[in-house]
All heavy atoms as TSV, in Angstrom:
chain	resi	resn	atom	element	x	y	z
A	1	MET	N	N	12.920	2.609	-12.630
A	1	MET	CA	C	11.619	1.778	-12.623
A	1	MET	C	C	11.123	1.864	-14.075
A	1	MET	O	O	11.035	2.966	-14.651
A	1	MET	CB	C	10.706	2.363	-11.577
A	1	MET	CG	C	9.419	1.600	-11.527
A	1	MET	SD	S	8.178	1.741	-10.325
A	1	MET	CE	C	8.414	3.184	-9.374
A	2	ALA	N	N	10.594	0.743	-14.588
A	2	ALA	CA	C	10.022	0.690	-15.894
A	2	ALA	C	C	8.598	1.294	-15.851
A	2	ALA	O	O	7.933	1.255	-14.861
A	2	ALA	CB	C	9.998	-0.713	-16.418
A	3	ALA	N	N	8.245	2.059	-16.899
A	3	ALA	CA	C	6.942	2.557	-17.064
A	3	ALA	C	C	5.904	1.482	-17.325
A	3	ALA	O	O	6.277	0.538	-18.036
A	3	ALA	CB	C	6.971	3.597	-18.203
A	4	LEU	N	N	4.832	1.720	-16.667
A	4	LEU	CA	C	3.650	0.767	-16.921
A	4	LEU	C	C	2.902	1.247	-18.129
A	4	LEU	O	O	2.103	2.175	-18.079
A	4	LEU	CB	C	2.806	0.666	-15.714
A	4	LEU	CG	C	3.473	-0.091	-14.388
A	4	LEU	CD1	C	2.713	0.288	-13.197
A	4	LEU	CD2	C	3.578	-1.445	-14.782
A	5	VAL	N	N	3.135	0.454	-19.206
A	5	VAL	CA	C	2.326	0.696	-20.395
A	5	VAL	C	C	1.733	-0.701	-20.844
A	5	VAL	O	O	2.413	-1.694	-20.702
A	5	VAL	CB	C	3.244	1.399	-21.566
A	5	VAL	CG1	C	3.609	2.779	-21.186
A	5	VAL	CG2	C	4.467	0.468	-21.792
A	6	ARG	N	N	0.693	-0.641	-21.490
A	6	ARG	CA	C	-0.022	-1.851	-22.068
A	6	ARG	C	C	0.615	-2.108	-23.456
A	6	ARG	O	O	0.474	-1.373	-24.370
A	6	ARG	CB	C	-1.480	-1.723	-22.223
A	6	ARG	CG	C	-2.119	-1.406	-20.752
A	6	ARG	CD	C	-3.696	-1.281	-20.925
A	6	ARG	NE	N	-3.968	-0.023	-21.599
A	6	ARG	CZ	C	-4.575	0.095	-22.647
A	6	ARG	NH1	N	-5.034	-1.016	-23.430
A	6	ARG	NH2	N	-4.841	1.269	-23.247
A	7	PRO	N	N	1.382	-3.253	-23.524
A	7	PRO	CA	C	2.026	-3.618	-24.775
A	7	PRO	C	C	1.169	-3.938	-25.938
A	7	PRO	O	O	-0.084	-4.321	-25.672
A	7	PRO	CB	C	2.905	-4.762	-24.358
A	7	PRO	CG	C	2.152	-5.534	-23.233
A	7	PRO	CD	C	1.552	-4.279	-22.509
A	8	ARG	N	N	1.442	-3.668	-27.105
A	8	ARG	CA	C	0.664	-3.898	-28.296
A	8	ARG	C	C	0.691	-5.476	-28.647
A	8	ARG	O	O	-0.288	-5.980	-29.006
A	8	ARG	CB	C	1.232	-3.072	-29.464
A	8	ARG	CG	C	0.939	-1.676	-29.382
A	8	ARG	CD	C	1.156	-1.022	-30.740
A	8	ARG	NE	N	0.867	0.416	-30.691
A	8	ARG	CZ	C	-0.293	0.935	-30.670
A	8	ARG	NH1	N	-1.353	0.270	-30.704
A	8	ARG	NH2	N	-0.329	2.206	-30.652
A	9	GLU	N	N	1.751	-6.056	-28.244
A	9	GLU	CA	C	1.883	-7.614	-28.539
A	9	GLU	C	C	1.661	-8.366	-27.243
A	9	GLU	O	O	2.084	-7.913	-26.105
A	9	GLU	CB	C	3.243	-7.892	-29.130
A	9	GLU	CG	C	3.699	-7.183	-30.391
A	9	GLU	CD	C	2.753	-7.555	-31.492
A	9	GLU	OE1	O	2.408	-8.755	-31.635
A	9	GLU	OE2	O	2.430	-6.752	-32.342
A	10	GLY	N	N	1.065	-9.441	-27.363
A	10	GLY	CA	C	0.835	-10.349	-26.069
A	10	GLY	C	C	-0.368	-10.044	-25.341
A	10	GLY	O	O	-0.542	-10.459	-24.238
A	11	ARG	N	N	-1.284	-9.077	-25.735
A	11	ARG	CA	C	-2.476	-8.791	-25.153
A	11	ARG	C	C	-3.537	-9.896	-25.281
A	11	ARG	O	O	-3.536	-10.645	-26.256
A	11	ARG	CB	C	-3.139	-7.485	-25.664
A	11	ARG	CG	C	-2.465	-6.263	-25.528
A	11	ARG	CD	C	-3.283	-5.130	-26.015
A	11	ARG	NE	N	-2.769	-3.931	-25.738
A	11	ARG	CZ	C	-3.383	-2.752	-25.979
A	11	ARG	NH1	N	-4.459	-2.804	-26.641
A	11	ARG	NH2	N	-2.774	-1.589	-25.658
A	12	MET	N	N	-4.419	-10.090	-24.132
A	12	MET	CA	C	-5.474	-10.938	-24.339
A	12	MET	C	C	-6.776	-10.149	-24.291
A	12	MET	O	O	-7.554	-10.254	-25.172
A	12	MET	CB	C	-5.475	-12.005	-23.238
A	12	MET	CG	C	-4.533	-12.991	-23.395
A	12	MET	SD	S	-4.744	-14.627	-22.775
A	12	MET	CE	C	-5.720	-15.406	-24.061
A	13	ILE	N	N	-6.937	-9.268	-23.364
A	13	ILE	CA	C	-8.139	-8.488	-23.341
A	13	ILE	C	C	-7.639	-7.015	-23.461
A	13	ILE	O	O	-7.709	-6.369	-24.415
A	13	ILE	CB	C	-8.934	-8.733	-21.969
A	13	ILE	CG1	C	-9.423	-10.135	-21.988
A	13	ILE	CG2	C	-10.138	-7.706	-21.925
A	13	ILE	CD1	C	-10.223	-10.505	-20.779
A	14	GLY	N	N	-7.211	-6.590	-22.196
A	14	GLY	CA	C	-6.703	-5.079	-22.320
A	14	GLY	C	C	-5.208	-4.808	-22.130
A	14	GLY	O	O	-4.735	-3.739	-22.349
A	15	GLY	N	N	-4.454	-5.887	-21.934
A	15	GLY	CA	C	-3.002	-5.774	-21.790
A	15	GLY	C	C	-2.546	-5.434	-20.365
A	15	GLY	O	O	-1.290	-5.200	-20.080
A	16	VAL	N	N	-3.396	-5.401	-19.508
A	16	VAL	CA	C	-3.125	-5.099	-18.012
A	16	VAL	C	C	-2.151	-6.103	-17.470
A	16	VAL	O	O	-1.152	-5.867	-16.924
A	16	VAL	CB	C	-4.376	-4.852	-17.207
A	16	VAL	CG1	C	-3.907	-4.621	-15.702
A	16	VAL	CG2	C	-5.056	-3.658	-17.630
A	17	CYS	N	N	-2.502	-7.410	-17.630
A	17	CYS	CA	C	-1.603	-8.504	-17.107
A	17	CYS	C	C	-0.367	-8.553	-17.671
A	17	CYS	O	O	0.692	-8.777	-17.042
A	17	CYS	CB	C	-2.424	-9.836	-17.042
A	17	CYS	SG	S	-3.827	-9.906	-15.997
A	18	ALA	N	N	-0.447	-8.275	-19.020
A	18	ALA	CA	C	1.016	-8.239	-19.827
A	18	ALA	C	C	1.854	-7.062	-19.274
A	18	ALA	O	O	3.042	-7.305	-19.094
A	18	ALA	CB	C	0.683	-8.155	-21.223
A	19	ALA	N	N	1.274	-6.011	-19.019
A	19	ALA	CA	C	1.983	-4.852	-18.590
A	19	ALA	C	C	2.498	-5.076	-17.055
A	19	ALA	O	O	3.744	-4.772	-16.846
A	19	ALA	CB	C	1.187	-3.647	-18.517
A	20	LEU	N	N	1.868	-5.627	-16.224
A	20	LEU	CA	C	2.192	-5.841	-14.887
A	20	LEU	C	C	3.331	-6.982	-14.838
A	20	LEU	O	O	4.306	-7.069	-14.086
A	20	LEU	CB	C	1.100	-6.414	-13.970
A	20	LEU	CG	C	0.069	-5.297	-13.638
A	20	LEU	CD1	C	-1.100	-5.938	-12.866
A	20	LEU	CD2	C	0.651	-4.239	-12.853
A	21	ALA	N	N	3.229	-7.976	-15.867
A	21	ALA	CA	C	4.219	-9.075	-15.952
A	21	ALA	C	C	5.466	-8.475	-16.430
A	21	ALA	O	O	6.561	-8.903	-15.930
A	21	ALA	CB	C	3.674	-10.059	-16.985
A	22	GLN	N	N	5.533	-7.565	-17.341
A	22	GLN	CA	C	6.723	-6.902	-17.792
A	22	GLN	C	C	7.358	-6.187	-16.652
A	22	GLN	O	O	8.562	-6.237	-16.456
A	22	GLN	CB	C	6.437	-5.958	-18.939
A	22	GLN	CG	C	6.300	-6.527	-20.386
A	22	GLN	CD	C	6.009	-5.594	-21.417
A	22	GLN	OE1	O	5.886	-4.294	-21.124
A	22	GLN	NE2	N	6.041	-6.054	-22.630
A	23	ARG	N	N	6.482	-5.485	-15.804
A	23	ARG	CA	C	7.066	-4.637	-14.732
A	23	ARG	C	C	7.719	-5.425	-13.730
A	23	ARG	O	O	8.760	-5.123	-13.091
A	23	ARG	CB	C	6.010	-3.745	-14.110
A	23	ARG	CG	C	6.196	-3.112	-12.795
A	23	ARG	CD	C	7.437	-2.110	-13.046
A	23	ARG	NE	N	7.748	-1.513	-11.800
A	23	ARG	CZ	C	8.697	-1.959	-10.976
A	23	ARG	NH1	N	9.405	-3.001	-11.203
A	23	ARG	NH2	N	8.884	-1.186	-9.836
A	24	PHE	N	N	7.059	-6.636	-13.413
A	24	PHE	CA	C	7.609	-7.447	-12.365
A	24	PHE	C	C	8.484	-8.655	-12.728
A	24	PHE	O	O	8.935	-9.447	-11.981
A	24	PHE	CB	C	6.455	-8.065	-11.475
A	24	PHE	CG	C	5.786	-6.885	-10.681
A	24	PHE	CD1	C	4.507	-6.538	-11.059
A	24	PHE	CD2	C	6.361	-6.277	-9.605
A	24	PHE	CE1	C	3.745	-5.510	-10.363
A	24	PHE	CE2	C	5.694	-5.192	-8.908
A	24	PHE	CZ	C	4.513	-4.969	-9.301
A	25	GLY	N	N	8.774	-8.710	-14.021
A	25	GLY	CA	C	9.682	-9.588	-14.664
A	25	GLY	C	C	9.280	-11.096	-14.545
A	25	GLY	O	O	10.040	-12.072	-14.349
A	26	THR	N	N	7.981	-11.221	-14.792
A	26	THR	CA	C	7.495	-12.603	-14.964
A	26	THR	C	C	6.706	-12.837	-16.275
A	26	THR	O	O	6.699	-11.895	-16.977
A	26	THR	CB	C	6.439	-12.875	-13.709
A	26	THR	OG1	O	5.960	-14.184	-13.660
A	26	THR	CG2	C	5.218	-11.839	-13.719
A	27	SER	N	N	6.032	-13.884	-16.456
A	27	SER	CA	C	5.447	-14.175	-17.813
A	27	SER	C	C	4.003	-13.641	-17.627
A	27	SER	O	O	3.359	-13.560	-16.522
A	27	SER	CB	C	5.344	-15.614	-18.086
A	27	SER	OG	O	4.590	-16.322	-17.242
A	28	ALA	N	N	3.366	-13.306	-18.698
A	28	ALA	CA	C	2.101	-12.890	-18.776
A	28	ALA	C	C	1.055	-13.904	-18.415
A	28	ALA	O	O	0.056	-13.763	-17.773
A	28	ALA	CB	C	1.691	-12.332	-20.193
A	29	THR	N	N	1.431	-15.174	-18.707
A	29	THR	CA	C	0.405	-16.391	-18.302
A	29	THR	C	C	0.477	-16.274	-16.841
A	29	THR	O	O	-0.588	-16.656	-16.189
A	29	THR	CB	C	1.097	-17.586	-18.878
A	29	THR	OG1	O	1.008	-17.439	-20.252
A	29	THR	CG2	C	0.241	-18.848	-18.576
A	30	THR	N	N	1.546	-16.293	-16.139
A	30	THR	CA	C	1.568	-16.308	-14.711
A	30	THR	C	C	0.774	-15.181	-14.072
A	30	THR	O	O	-0.061	-15.476	-13.037
A	30	THR	CB	C	3.050	-16.141	-14.170
A	30	THR	OG1	O	3.834	-17.224	-14.678
A	30	THR	CG2	C	3.159	-16.238	-12.622
A	31	MET	N	N	0.839	-14.000	-14.611
A	31	MET	CA	C	0.103	-12.915	-14.116
A	31	MET	C	C	-1.335	-13.218	-14.353
A	31	MET	O	O	-2.236	-12.837	-13.499
A	31	MET	CB	C	0.531	-11.549	-14.713
A	31	MET	CG	C	0.092	-10.380	-13.982
A	31	MET	SD	S	0.717	-10.251	-12.331
A	31	MET	CE	C	2.418	-10.047	-12.558
A	32	ARG	N	N	-1.768	-13.687	-15.406
A	32	ARG	CA	C	-3.226	-14.039	-15.707
A	32	ARG	C	C	-3.804	-14.969	-14.736
A	32	ARG	O	O	-4.851	-14.886	-14.348
A	32	ARG	CB	C	-3.412	-14.422	-17.229
A	32	ARG	CG	C	-3.124	-13.430	-18.137
A	32	ARG	CD	C	-3.135	-13.817	-19.643
A	32	ARG	NE	N	-2.890	-12.746	-20.562
A	32	ARG	CZ	C	-1.868	-12.783	-21.380
A	32	ARG	NH1	N	-1.180	-13.963	-21.544
A	32	ARG	NH2	N	-1.540	-11.762	-22.214
A	33	VAL	N	N	-2.899	-16.095	-14.457
A	33	VAL	CA	C	-3.253	-17.156	-13.487
A	33	VAL	C	C	-3.592	-16.591	-12.202
A	33	VAL	O	O	-4.636	-16.814	-11.489
A	33	VAL	CB	C	-2.336	-18.284	-13.616
A	33	VAL	CG1	C	-2.504	-19.327	-12.500
A	33	VAL	CG2	C	-2.264	-19.013	-14.868
A	34	LEU	N	N	-2.642	-15.751	-11.828
A	34	LEU	CA	C	-2.799	-15.026	-10.537
A	34	LEU	C	C	-4.043	-14.298	-10.445
A	34	LEU	O	O	-4.627	-14.215	-9.470
A	34	LEU	CB	C	-1.518	-14.208	-10.121
A	34	LEU	CG	C	-0.207	-14.973	-9.948
A	34	LEU	CD1	C	0.925	-14.032	-9.721
A	34	LEU	CD2	C	-0.481	-15.848	-8.561
A	35	PHE	N	N	-4.427	-13.568	-11.432
A	35	PHE	CA	C	-5.397	-12.784	-11.485
A	35	PHE	C	C	-6.729	-13.554	-11.413
A	35	PHE	O	O	-7.719	-13.335	-10.737
A	35	PHE	CB	C	-5.557	-11.816	-12.793
A	35	PHE	CG	C	-7.016	-11.184	-12.866
A	35	PHE	CD1	C	-7.294	-10.044	-12.033
A	35	PHE	CD2	C	-7.895	-11.566	-13.949
A	35	PHE	CE1	C	-8.407	-9.375	-12.278
A	35	PHE	CE2	C	-9.092	-10.816	-13.954
A	35	PHE	CZ	C	-9.368	-9.787	-13.201
A	36	VAL	N	N	-6.815	-14.668	-12.147
A	36	VAL	CA	C	-8.089	-15.565	-12.119
A	36	VAL	C	C	-8.206	-16.133	-10.765
A	36	VAL	O	O	-9.263	-16.299	-10.178
A	36	VAL	CB	C	-7.920	-16.714	-13.243
A	36	VAL	CG1	C	-8.995	-17.720	-13.106
A	36	VAL	CG2	C	-8.021	-16.046	-14.611
A	37	LEU	N	N	-7.043	-16.567	-10.172
A	37	LEU	CA	C	-7.108	-17.118	-8.827
A	37	LEU	C	C	-7.596	-16.119	-7.829
A	37	LEU	O	O	-8.353	-16.408	-6.864
A	37	LEU	CB	C	-5.707	-17.750	-8.373
A	37	LEU	CG	C	-5.375	-19.039	-9.048
A	37	LEU	CD1	C	-3.905	-19.354	-8.561
A	37	LEU	CD2	C	-6.373	-20.127	-8.863
A	38	SER	N	N	-7.158	-14.762	-7.985
A	38	SER	CA	C	-7.546	-13.831	-7.102
A	38	SER	C	C	-9.079	-13.560	-7.179
A	38	SER	O	O	-9.807	-13.018	-6.268
A	38	SER	CB	C	-6.808	-12.548	-7.362
A	38	SER	OG	O	-7.240	-11.904	-8.504
A	39	CYS	N	N	-9.700	-13.911	-8.276
A	39	CYS	CA	C	-11.162	-13.716	-8.549
A	39	CYS	C	C	-11.996	-14.576	-7.643
A	39	CYS	O	O	-13.159	-14.381	-7.463
A	39	CYS	CB	C	-11.618	-13.884	-10.040
A	39	CYS	SG	S	-10.869	-12.522	-10.933
A	40	LEU	N	N	-11.411	-15.740	-7.114
A	40	LEU	CA	C	-11.970	-16.630	-6.115
A	40	LEU	C	C	-12.073	-15.933	-4.921
A	40	LEU	O	O	-12.973	-16.476	-4.064
A	40	LEU	CB	C	-11.086	-17.951	-6.092
A	40	LEU	CG	C	-11.022	-18.736	-7.491
A	40	LEU	CD1	C	-10.125	-19.834	-7.331
A	40	LEU	CD2	C	-12.412	-19.157	-8.042
A	41	LEU	N	N	-11.475	-14.965	-4.606
A	41	LEU	CA	C	-11.433	-14.384	-3.216
A	41	LEU	C	C	-12.438	-13.117	-3.324
A	41	LEU	O	O	-12.561	-12.555	-4.403
A	41	LEU	CB	C	-10.061	-13.814	-2.873
A	41	LEU	CG	C	-8.963	-14.853	-2.640
A	41	LEU	CD1	C	-7.702	-14.085	-2.546
A	41	LEU	CD2	C	-9.274	-15.756	-1.543
A	42	PRO	N	N	-13.024	-12.813	-2.329
A	42	PRO	CA	C	-13.898	-11.630	-2.272
A	42	PRO	C	C	-13.045	-10.322	-2.437
A	42	PRO	O	O	-12.039	-10.211	-2.022
A	42	PRO	CB	C	-14.623	-11.649	-0.974
A	42	PRO	CG	C	-13.810	-12.462	-0.079
A	42	PRO	CD	C	-12.991	-13.383	-0.953
A	43	GLY	N	N	-13.598	-9.396	-3.274
A	43	GLY	CA	C	-12.902	-8.125	-3.487
A	43	GLY	C	C	-13.230	-7.551	-4.902
A	43	GLY	O	O	-13.922	-8.276	-5.730
A	44	PRO	N	N	-12.720	-6.388	-5.064
A	44	PRO	CA	C	-13.104	-5.724	-6.389
A	44	PRO	C	C	-12.031	-5.881	-7.584
A	44	PRO	O	O	-11.614	-4.925	-8.107
A	44	PRO	CB	C	-13.132	-4.209	-5.859
A	44	PRO	CG	C	-11.912	-4.236	-4.902
A	44	PRO	CD	C	-12.125	-5.566	-4.080
A	45	GLN	N	N	-11.634	-7.227	-7.768
A	45	GLN	CA	C	-10.596	-7.515	-8.744
A	45	GLN	C	C	-10.998	-7.036	-10.162
A	45	GLN	O	O	-10.161	-6.318	-10.848
A	45	GLN	CB	C	-10.385	-8.939	-8.828
A	45	GLN	CG	C	-9.752	-9.521	-7.596
A	45	GLN	CD	C	-10.749	-9.844	-6.569
A	45	GLN	OE1	O	-11.874	-9.524	-6.534
A	45	GLN	NE2	N	-10.156	-10.591	-5.463
A	46	PHE	N	N	-12.317	-7.104	-10.486
A	46	PHE	CA	C	-12.678	-6.713	-11.866
A	46	PHE	C	C	-12.602	-5.218	-12.066
A	46	PHE	O	O	-12.308	-4.600	-13.042
A	46	PHE	CB	C	-14.073	-7.172	-12.291
A	46	PHE	CG	C	-13.996	-8.694	-12.481
A	46	PHE	CD1	C	-14.646	-9.584	-11.691
A	46	PHE	CD2	C	-13.351	-9.210	-13.709
A	46	PHE	CE1	C	-14.561	-10.886	-11.917
A	46	PHE	CE2	C	-13.426	-10.531	-14.009
A	46	PHE	CZ	C	-13.934	-11.523	-13.028
A	47	LEU	N	N	-13.099	-4.492	-10.919
A	47	LEU	CA	C	-13.018	-2.985	-10.935
A	47	LEU	C	C	-11.582	-2.590	-10.888
A	47	LEU	O	O	-11.252	-1.485	-11.723
A	47	LEU	CB	C	-13.738	-2.384	-9.716
A	47	LEU	CG	C	-15.237	-2.732	-9.643
A	47	LEU	CD1	C	-15.814	-2.185	-8.349
A	47	LEU	CD2	C	-15.968	-2.056	-10.925
A	48	LEU	N	N	-10.683	-3.151	-10.174
A	48	LEU	CA	C	-9.340	-2.794	-10.281
A	48	LEU	C	C	-8.768	-2.988	-11.626
A	48	LEU	O	O	-7.963	-2.163	-12.172
A	48	LEU	CB	C	-8.484	-3.664	-9.251
A	48	LEU	CG	C	-7.088	-3.399	-9.212
A	48	LEU	CD1	C	-6.728	-1.857	-8.748
A	48	LEU	CD2	C	-6.301	-4.367	-8.181
A	49	TYR	N	N	-9.086	-4.090	-12.283
A	49	TYR	CA	C	-8.533	-4.381	-13.620
A	49	TYR	C	C	-9.060	-3.234	-14.588
A	49	TYR	O	O	-8.232	-2.768	-15.479
A	49	TYR	CB	C	-9.015	-5.775	-14.082
A	49	TYR	CG	C	-8.494	-6.159	-15.550
A	49	TYR	CD1	C	-7.331	-6.890	-15.579
A	49	TYR	CD2	C	-8.965	-5.764	-16.764
A	49	TYR	CE1	C	-6.755	-7.202	-16.766
A	49	TYR	CE2	C	-8.500	-6.135	-17.942
A	49	TYR	CZ	C	-7.360	-6.858	-17.926
A	49	TYR	OH	O	-6.761	-7.264	-19.132
A	50	ILE	N	N	-10.361	-2.827	-14.570
A	50	ILE	CA	C	-10.865	-1.840	-15.453
A	50	ILE	C	C	-10.207	-0.501	-15.168
A	50	ILE	O	O	-9.834	0.274	-16.086
A	50	ILE	CB	C	-12.346	-1.749	-15.331
A	50	ILE	CG1	C	-13.021	-3.043	-15.890
A	50	ILE	CG2	C	-12.932	-0.487	-15.942
A	50	ILE	CD1	C	-14.453	-3.221	-15.566
A	51	ALA	N	N	-9.895	-0.202	-13.826
A	51	ALA	CA	C	-9.291	1.033	-13.503
A	51	ALA	C	C	-7.808	1.063	-14.115
A	51	ALA	O	O	-7.310	2.062	-14.574
A	51	ALA	CB	C	-9.213	1.193	-11.881
A	52	LEU	N	N	-7.177	-0.097	-14.036
A	52	LEU	CA	C	-5.806	-0.084	-14.483
A	52	LEU	C	C	-5.760	0.034	-16.031
A	52	LEU	O	O	-4.861	0.505	-16.633
A	52	LEU	CB	C	-5.053	-1.536	-14.052
A	52	LEU	CG	C	-4.697	-1.469	-12.521
A	52	LEU	CD1	C	-4.148	-2.831	-12.079
A	52	LEU	CD2	C	-3.810	-0.351	-12.197
A	53	TRP	N	N	-6.757	-0.592	-16.614
A	53	TRP	CA	C	-6.970	-0.531	-18.124
A	53	TRP	C	C	-7.060	0.933	-18.586
A	53	TRP	O	O	-6.457	1.271	-19.477
A	53	TRP	CB	C	-8.126	-1.354	-18.527
A	53	TRP	CG	C	-8.213	-1.694	-19.969
A	53	TRP	CD1	C	-7.570	-1.141	-20.982
A	53	TRP	CD2	C	-9.312	-2.515	-20.634
A	53	TRP	NE1	N	-7.964	-1.631	-22.227
A	53	TRP	CE2	C	-9.121	-2.626	-22.010
A	53	TRP	CE3	C	-10.176	-3.459	-20.015
A	53	TRP	CZ2	C	-9.804	-3.238	-22.852
A	53	TRP	CZ3	C	-10.961	-4.144	-21.001
A	53	TRP	CH2	C	-10.772	-3.953	-22.320
A	54	ILE	N	N	-7.838	1.649	-17.679
A	54	ILE	CA	C	-7.931	3.138	-18.071
A	54	ILE	C	C	-6.665	3.820	-17.728
A	54	ILE	O	O	-6.314	4.768	-18.624
A	54	ILE	CB	C	-9.201	3.613	-17.352
A	54	ILE	CG1	C	-10.456	2.942	-17.838
A	54	ILE	CG2	C	-9.171	5.211	-17.380
A	54	ILE	CD1	C	-11.664	3.232	-16.980
A	55	LEU	N	N	-6.155	3.563	-16.625
A	55	LEU	CA	C	-4.830	4.386	-16.148
A	55	LEU	C	C	-3.605	4.065	-16.941
A	55	LEU	O	O	-2.752	4.903	-17.187
A	55	LEU	CB	C	-4.645	4.128	-14.725
A	55	LEU	CG	C	-5.758	4.642	-13.773
A	55	LEU	CD1	C	-5.481	4.246	-12.343
A	55	LEU	CD2	C	-5.855	6.163	-13.905
A	56	PHE	N	N	-3.429	2.790	-17.390
A	56	PHE	CA	C	-2.126	2.480	-17.955
A	56	PHE	C	C	-2.170	2.826	-19.525
A	56	PHE	O	O	-3.169	2.427	-20.244
A	56	PHE	CB	C	-1.831	0.975	-17.977
A	56	PHE	CG	C	-1.494	0.419	-16.708
A	56	PHE	CD1	C	-1.333	-0.866	-16.520
A	56	PHE	CD2	C	-1.251	1.133	-15.691
A	56	PHE	CE1	C	-0.834	-1.488	-15.277
A	56	PHE	CE2	C	-0.965	0.693	-14.397
A	56	PHE	CZ	C	-0.716	-0.700	-14.275
A	57	PRO	N	N	-1.332	3.711	-20.066
A	57	PRO	CA	C	-1.407	4.055	-21.438
A	57	PRO	C	C	-0.983	2.959	-22.425
A	57	PRO	O	O	-0.310	2.050	-21.972
A	57	PRO	CB	C	-0.527	5.263	-21.586
A	57	PRO	CG	C	0.585	4.949	-20.462
A	57	PRO	CD	C	-0.273	4.318	-19.360
A	58	ALA	N	N	-1.528	2.883	-23.630
A	58	ALA	CA	C	-1.155	1.948	-24.461
A	58	ALA	C	C	0.302	2.283	-25.023
A	58	ALA	O	O	0.690	3.331	-25.140
A	58	ALA	CB	C	-2.070	1.830	-25.727
A	59	GLU	N	N	0.999	1.247	-25.314
A	59	GLU	CA	C	2.412	1.307	-25.897
A	59	GLU	C	C	2.387	2.069	-27.179
A	59	GLU	O	O	1.565	1.634	-28.185
A	59	GLU	CB	C	3.017	0.101	-25.963
A	59	GLU	CG	C	4.495	-0.089	-26.512
A	59	GLU	CD	C	4.995	-1.461	-26.436
A	59	GLU	OE1	O	4.541	-2.171	-27.150
A	59	GLU	OE2	O	5.908	-1.722	-25.681
A	60	GLY	N	N	3.153	3.016	-27.235
A	60	GLY	CA	C	3.311	3.887	-28.514
A	60	GLY	C	C	2.152	4.783	-28.609
A	60	GLY	O	O	2.114	5.668	-29.630
A	61	GLY	N	N	1.112	4.829	-27.750
A	61	GLY	CA	C	-0.023	5.714	-28.010
A	61	GLY	C	C	0.326	7.008	-27.184
A	61	GLY	O	O	1.190	7.191	-26.311
A	62	SER	N	N	-0.479	8.171	-27.427
A	62	SER	CA	C	-0.262	9.321	-26.836
A	62	SER	C	C	-1.424	9.522	-25.882
A	62	SER	O	O	-2.528	9.220	-26.174
A	62	SER	CB	C	-0.207	10.494	-27.803
A	62	SER	OG	O	-1.314	10.519	-28.585
A	63	ARG	N	N	-1.290	10.187	-24.663
A	63	ARG	CA	C	-2.263	10.443	-23.851
A	63	ARG	C	C	-2.488	11.930	-23.898
A	63	ARG	O	O	-1.589	12.714	-23.875
A	63	ARG	CB	C	-1.804	10.075	-22.418
A	63	ARG	CG	C	-1.533	8.673	-22.180
A	63	ARG	CD	C	-1.506	8.331	-20.802
A	63	ARG	NE	N	-2.870	8.411	-20.164
A	63	ARG	CZ	C	-3.098	7.891	-19.025
A	63	ARG	NH1	N	-2.305	7.144	-18.362
A	63	ARG	NH2	N	-4.415	8.068	-18.579
A	64	THR	N	N	-3.708	12.265	-23.824
A	64	THR	CA	C	-4.156	13.669	-23.904
A	64	THR	C	C	-4.431	14.150	-22.358
A	64	THR	O	O	-4.925	13.402	-21.687
A	64	THR	CB	C	-5.437	13.911	-24.760
A	64	THR	OG1	O	-6.386	13.130	-24.185
A	64	THR	CG2	C	-5.045	13.577	-26.193
A	65	ALA	N	N	-3.964	15.298	-22.154
A	65	ALA	CA	C	-4.255	15.783	-20.861
A	65	ALA	C	C	-5.670	16.363	-20.741
A	65	ALA	O	O	-6.153	16.971	-21.606
A	65	ALA	CB	C	-3.186	16.976	-20.483
A	66	TRP	N	N	-6.309	16.098	-19.628
A	66	TRP	CA	C	-7.727	16.596	-19.442
A	66	TRP	C	C	-7.543	18.002	-19.005
A	66	TRP	O	O	-7.479	18.703	-18.380
A	66	TRP	CB	C	-8.437	15.779	-18.280
A	66	TRP	CG	C	-8.576	14.374	-18.720
A	66	TRP	CD1	C	-7.642	13.347	-18.709
A	66	TRP	CD2	C	-9.647	13.786	-19.626
A	66	TRP	NE1	N	-8.021	12.124	-19.179
A	66	TRP	CE2	C	-9.301	12.531	-19.820
A	66	TRP	CE3	C	-10.829	14.402	-19.992
A	66	TRP	CZ2	C	-10.202	11.732	-20.516
A	66	TRP	CZ3	C	-11.584	13.580	-20.761
A	66	TRP	CH2	C	-11.345	12.083	-21.003
């Protein structure tokens, strides 16, 4: 299974959709469209995006242990 990391290239905001697209083998544009469409439904989509932005490490970056 591929590691979920936010790529340095192809980001628009935080790189979350690009990371998920790499993981699931689809284009980043498709993932972004799915996210925008999901925002039409009730739910915590923006909170989930922010949580994933925090949880997914940046590509090539180091994470420090708390």
